N, C-alpha and C positions, 0 to 999 in steps of 0.2 A: 621585275622579277629577280634580277641579278642582285639587287640590294637586299632583297629578302633572303636569298640564299647565303649571301655573305654574312648576314646577321646570324643565321643559324650556325654558320661554320666557325664563328669566333667565340671566345670565352665571354661570358656575360659581364657587363660592366659592373664594377663594384665588388665582384667576387674575389676574395683573397686567394688567388691562384697559388701563392707560395705557402699557403697555410696547410699543415698536415691534417688538421681536423677537417678542413673542407674536403681534402682528398678522401678521407674516410667516408664522408657523407656521399660524395659523388660515386665512389666505388660501390657502396652499398645500394645506392639508388639504381645503379645499373644491374647489380648482381641479383637482387631479389626477383625481378621479373624473369631473368634468365634461368635462375634455379627453379622457379615455379613452372616455367615452360618445360624444363627437363622432367620435373616430377609428373607433369601432365602426360608426357610421353610414356613414362613408366606405368602410370595409371591405365593407359589404354592397353599396353601389353599385358598387364596383370588381368584386366577385364577380359581380354581375348582368351587367356589361358583358363580363367574361371568358367567361361561359357563353353569352351572346348571340353573342359572337364566333364561336362554332362554327357558327352559322347562316350565316356569310358576311359580307363587308364591307358589303353592302347593309343587313343587319340592324343592324350596329353604327352605321352612318350614320343609320338610321331611329331607333334608340334615342337617339342624340345629339340629333337634332331633337326627339324626344318630350320629353326631359329639359328642353330649352330652353323649350318651351311649358309644361310642368308646373311648373318652378321659378319662372317668372314669377308664376304664380298662387299657388303655395305660399308664396313669400317674403312675400306680403302677410299671410297668416295667421300666419306665423312671427313677424313683428313684433308682432302683437297678442298672441300667446301669451307673448312676452318680457315683457310688462307684468305678468304674474302674479307674477313673481319679486320686483320691488321692492315691490309692494303687500303681498304675503305677508311679505316680510322686514321691512318697516316695522312690520307688525302683530306679528310675532314679537319685535322689539326692544321694542315697547311692552307686551308681555305680553297682547295682545288676541287671545284664542283665537277669538272669534266672527268677527273680521275675517279671520283666517287662513283659516277655513272659507269665508267669503263670497268671498274672493279666488279660491280654487280653483273655487268654484261658478260664479262669473260667467265664469271662464276656460273651463270646460267648456261652458257655454251658448253663449259666443261661438264656440268651436270648432265646435259643431254648427250654429249659425245661418249662419256665414260659409262653411262647407264646401259648402253647397248651391249658392250662386251661383259659388263657386270651381270647382266641377266643370264648369261650362259651358265654360271655356277648354279643358281637356283633352278633353272629349267632342266638341268641335268643332275639334280640333287640325288635322285634315286641311284644312278650309277656311281656317284661319288660315295654315297653312304654304304652301298654294297661293297665297294672297293676298300672301305675302311672297316669292314667286318660286321656291319649291321645286318640284321635279319631282313630278307627280301620283303616280308610282309610289312615290317615297320618302315622300311625304306619306301615302299609303295604308298603307304599312308602319308608319309612326310611329303612325298612328291605332289600329292593332291593339294596339300596346303601351299606348297611352294608355287604351284601353277597359278594360284590366285594372287600370291604375295609378290611375285617377281615383277609384275607390271607396274608396281607402285614405286620402284626405285627412283626413276627420273623425277616425278613430282616431289618425292621426299627430299631428294638432294636439292631441288630447286627451292623448296621451302627453307632449307637451311641457309642457302645463299642469300635469300631475301631477309631472313632473320638476322644474318650476320651484318648485312648492310644497314638495317634499321637500328641495330645495336650500336654500330659504328657512328651513327649520327645522333646518339643519345635518345633514341625512341624505341626501346625494346618492348613496349607495352602491347602493341597490336598483335604480334605473334602469340603472346601469352593468352589474350582473350580469345583468339581464334582456337588455340589448343584447348582451352577450358570448354568452349562451346562444342568442340569436336568429341569430347569424352563421352557424353550421353548419346550423341549421334552414332558414334562408333559402336557403342554397346548395343544399341537398338538394331543397327544394320547387321552386325555380326550375328546376333540372335535370330533375326528374321531370315537371313540367307542360310544359316545352318539348318533351321527347322522348316523353312518354306512358309513363312507367315505373310499375311497381307497380300496374297496373290503372287508372291515371289516364289521362284523354284526352290525346292529343298536340295541344297548343294553340299551339306556336310562340311568337311574340312576345306574343300575348295571354296565354299561360300565364306568361311571365316577369312581366308586369305584375300578373296576378292573384295570383301567389305573393307579390309584395311587399305587396299589399293584405292578404292573409291574415296575413302576418307583422306588419304594422302593427297589425292588429286584435288579434293575440295579445299583442304587447308592451303594448298599451293595457290589455287586460283583466287581464293579469298585474300591471301596476303599480297598476291600480285595486283589485285584490284585496288587495294589500299595504297600500295606503292605507286600506282599509276594515277590515282585520282584524289588522294587525300593529302592535305598539308601535314608536315613540311615536305613529305617525300616528292610530291608533284613538282616542287621547286627544283629538284635535282634532275627532272626529266629522265627517270630511270630507264624508260623503255624507248627513248629516242634512238633512231637508227640501230635498232637491236640486231639487225643482220650484219652490221660491220664489226668485225672481230679485231680487237687490239692485240695483235700477235706478240709484241714484246711483253705486254702486261700479262698475257696468258702464259707465256714462258716463265715469267716471274711467279705467277700464282702456282704453277706446277712445281717450280724450284722450292717455294716455301711450303707448299702443301704436301708434296710427296714424302718428305721425311716425317711429317706429322702422321701420315697414313701408316708408314712402316713402324713408327713408334707405337701407335695404337695396336697394330697387329702383333707386335712383340708382347705387349701387355695382355692382349686377348689370348695369345698363345700360351702365356704363362698360366693364366687362370684356367684355361682349358686343360692344360697338363696337370694342374692341381687336382682336378676332378678324377683324372686317370690315376694319379698317385693315391688318392683317397680310396679308390676302388681296389687297390692292392692291399689296403689295410683292413677295411671291413665295410659292410653295408651301413652300419651305424655312423662310421666316419664320413661316408658320402652324404648321408642325410643331414648330419650336423653341419658339415661344411657348406652345403647348399643354402641352408637357412642363415648361417652366419654371413655368407656371401651376399644373400639377398638384403640383409640388414645393412651391410656395407654399401651396397649399390644405392640404397635410398639415402644413406648418410652422405655418400659421395656427391650427390647433387648440390650440396652446399658449397664445397670447395670448387666444384666444376663451374657453378655460376660465378663465383668470385674470380676464378681463373679466366673466364670469358670476359668479365669486366676489366680484369687486369690487362688483357690484350688490347682492349679499346682505350683504356686510360693511358697506357704506355705508348700506344700507337699515336694518340692525339699529341702527346708531349714530343715524341720523336718527330712527328710530322711538322710541328712548328719550331723544331730545333731548340728544345729546352731541356738540356741534360739534367738539370736539377729536378725538374718535374718528372722526368723519366725515373730517376732514382726514388723520388717521393711516391710515385704511383706504385712501384714494385713493393716498397716498404709497407705502404698502407694496406695493400692487398694481402701481403704475407701476414701481417699482424692481425688483420681482421679475420683472415681464414683460420689462423691458429686459435684465436679466441673462440670463435663460433664452433669449430670442430672439437676443441677441448671440452666445451660445455656439453655438446651433444654426446661426446664419447663418455663423459662422466655419467650422463643419464642412461646410456646403454649399459655401462658397467653395473649401475645400481639396479637396473631392471633386466639383467641378462637372463635370469631364471624364468621371469615372467614371459619374456620373448620366446624362450624355448617352449614353454607350456602353451603359448598362443598357437604354435604350429603343431605341436605333437600331443597336446592334452596332458591331463594330470594322472593318467593311469600308471600302474607299476611297470607295465611292459615298456612304456616310453621313457621311464626315468633315466636309464643310461644315456639315451640320445639327448635328452634335455640337459643332463649334466655336462656332456661333451660340448654341446652347443654353447652353454654358458662359459665353459672353459675357453673355447675358441674366441668368443666375444671378449673375454678378459684379456687374453693374449693379444687379440687384435687391436686393443686400445692403442698400442704404439704404432701399429700398422695404419690405423685410421688417420692419425696425425701426420705420419710420414707421407701417406698417399695424398692427403689433402695438400700438404706443402709442395710436393712435386707437381701436382696439378696446377697450383697457383703460379709457381715460379715458371713452369713450362708456358703458361699463358702469358706471363710478362715477357718472356723471351720471344714469343711469337710476335708481340707488339714491335719488336726490333727486327723482325724477319729472320731471327736466328733459330733455325730448326735443325740444321744438320748436326750440330754438336749434341743437341737434345736426343737425336736418334742414336748417336754413339753412346751417350750416357745411359739411355734406355737398354741398349744391348748389354752394357757392363752391369748395370744394376739388376736387371731382371734375369738375364741368362748367364752372366758371368758370376753373379753372387747369389741371387735369390734361389734359383733352381738347384745348384749344387749344394748349398747350405741346407735347403729344405730336404733334399734327398738324404744327405748324411745324417741330419738330426732325426728324420723320420724312421730310417731303416738301419742305422748303425749306432744309435744311442738309446733306442727304445722309447723315444718321445712320441712316435706315431703321428697322429693328426696334428697334435700341438706343435711338433717339430716343423711341419710344413708351414704353419702360420708364422712361426718364429723366423724361418728362412725368408719368408716374404717380407717381414718387417725389417730385417737386416738389410736386404738388398734395396728395398724402397728408401730406407734412410740414406743409404749411400747415393742413390739416384738423386734424391732431393738435395743432399749436400753438394753434389756436383753442379746441379742447376743453380743453387744459390751462389756458389763461387763464380760460375760463368756470368751470372747477372751482375755481380759486383765488378768483375773484370771489365765488362762491356760499359757499364756506367762510368767507371773511372776513365776508360779510353775516350768516351764521349765528352767528359768534362775537361780532358787534357787540352 
């Protein structure tokens, strides 16, 4: 069995590992399943909201409030789970089977341990929302949804840990197929529990949240079963001695993952503040901003998948002590990302009015909102590219376990530059909603530039 494991952990014979074209191929091979898995997650969230929409506008608003509370808590856990990927990838590059197993193990333990305090925020969502000035009725509705949703945090984080390990050993396909299979199951279960079909109780918003929890548990268990019993994962014995915690490695996971968590929270906070700023401008600005942001979220899955692949490819090279391959992996990911995001951005620019009409219709009453949405998408072209680049370079730096400087750069880019510039342009130059998006672009470009400089500095230091 050891020979089989070592075979999986080493580069394939005859593959020109020093060839940039091969690096493009390997990065893309990893990135496509990862980005499709993320799109599958968005598809499930979108399906939930569409089905909740049949309960009325109040239910949709409550679900939006609930997601705000839930994702602030979940984002912290997401950052910690992101650290499983570089640790396992470095072990894979070094051929260290034991460390691959330990990386997953500490990831699963951290997922379990942090999910308990993380549940406090959703379970007290009503009090949090009322304290933030929301109406008691809306807060109470949101709490029903959160009561069902909160219990799915632990399995959702466990799924991410397993997916990270599978990607680190160049096998990202299983989580993708499990996610694809979960989309219709999730839709059917949400609908059945909301309306009480097939002998199930009619649970309304609580049923929608409970269905998501059940699906999270199902996807986790399915992925865990594949990791335990299917090749090549079984060769790594991922569940062997699961009760033994590698405390030094757990400390390293937290040291790498905590800055990622805080960076994500800074980004999430910026976009949450943007919605508040739009509210100070007009209702039209809020609506246009939300649609432009939704388009951005879908587009973002492409660089996110490439960034995840960059973490793995850089981690492999770093683990086997190959500075030239580290640099090549980062370069290939950046060029690939810029190329794909630029092509998609061009498509969005050309179809920006059609995208606005898709959401708001062709009527005269919606024409100003459609026009503003199109303008934001046009201005957002530079933001899309900058955001994609920072995601990819941030992923490359994770492969080197370098996340503390990324947190500093996120604070500078998002809150030192983006927010002040957006405020000034929106309210002191008359640019309004457009000014907010320009501010985002400026700050994100600075952030991306700092990450590029950091990666170049570290690769030169490795090569010295």
